[in-house]
N, C-alpha and C positions, 0 to 999 in steps of 0.2 A: 426637647421637641414631642412632637404628638404622635401618637402609633395607629391614628386615623387614617384608614383607606377610603380615597371617595369611591361610591359606585356609579354604575351609568346603567342608564335603561333607556331602550329606545322604543319607541309605541307608533305605529302607524294607526291615526285615527281619521277617517274622511277622506282618504288617500292620499294624506301626508305624512310624512314622518316627523317626528318628534324626538328630541334630543334631550333627557334631563340627567341631571348630573349631583350626588348629595355633597353638601357639605359640613362639618362638624359644627356644632353652637359653639359660641365665641363668650367669655365671659365678658364678667360687666368691667367697664374700666373707670373708675371714679375721677380720675382726671379729669377726662372729656366729659363726662356725663352720660356716656354710652351705656344703654341697658344691656343685660346678657343677652345672648342672641341663641336660641334653639336650633338644633342641627335639622335641617331643611333638604328637600328638595328643589334643585330651580330648574325651569326650561331654559336651555342655552339656544342660542338663535341670532343669526347675523351680530357674533361675538359680544353678546350681551346678554345677561343673565338675570331670570325674573323669580323672584320667592317663591312656590306654587303650595306646597303640603309640608307637614311636619315630617322628619324622616323618621321612621321605625324601624329599630334593626330586627332583622329576621321575617321581615314581613312577606309573604307569599308572594309569588308574582302576579298572580291571578287576582288577589284583591287590591296589589298596585295599583296593575293596568285601569280596574274599576275606578278606585280613588284618583287615577290621574286622568282620566277620560270626563269624568264627572267636574274636574277642576278646568279643564280645556274648555267643557262646554259653556260652565258659567263665564269664564273669562276671557276666554279667544274668539268662539264663535256665537258668544250673547249678542 
């Protein structure tokens, strides 16, 4: 069992609240030919999740906000 603990982050941008959750990376699976997955931040909305940016442990909150706003501008508000 993994000792990883998901982190949650809420961000208000352009008057809307966005909910992000971190998930740990997954090891490669040779049987199903699935490549290894990196730890990522996911946008959670309407019961679905979308991969956003790589999860960096210990990243400061202001820096995380800046990166997530950049991702929102490029992928949600583009």
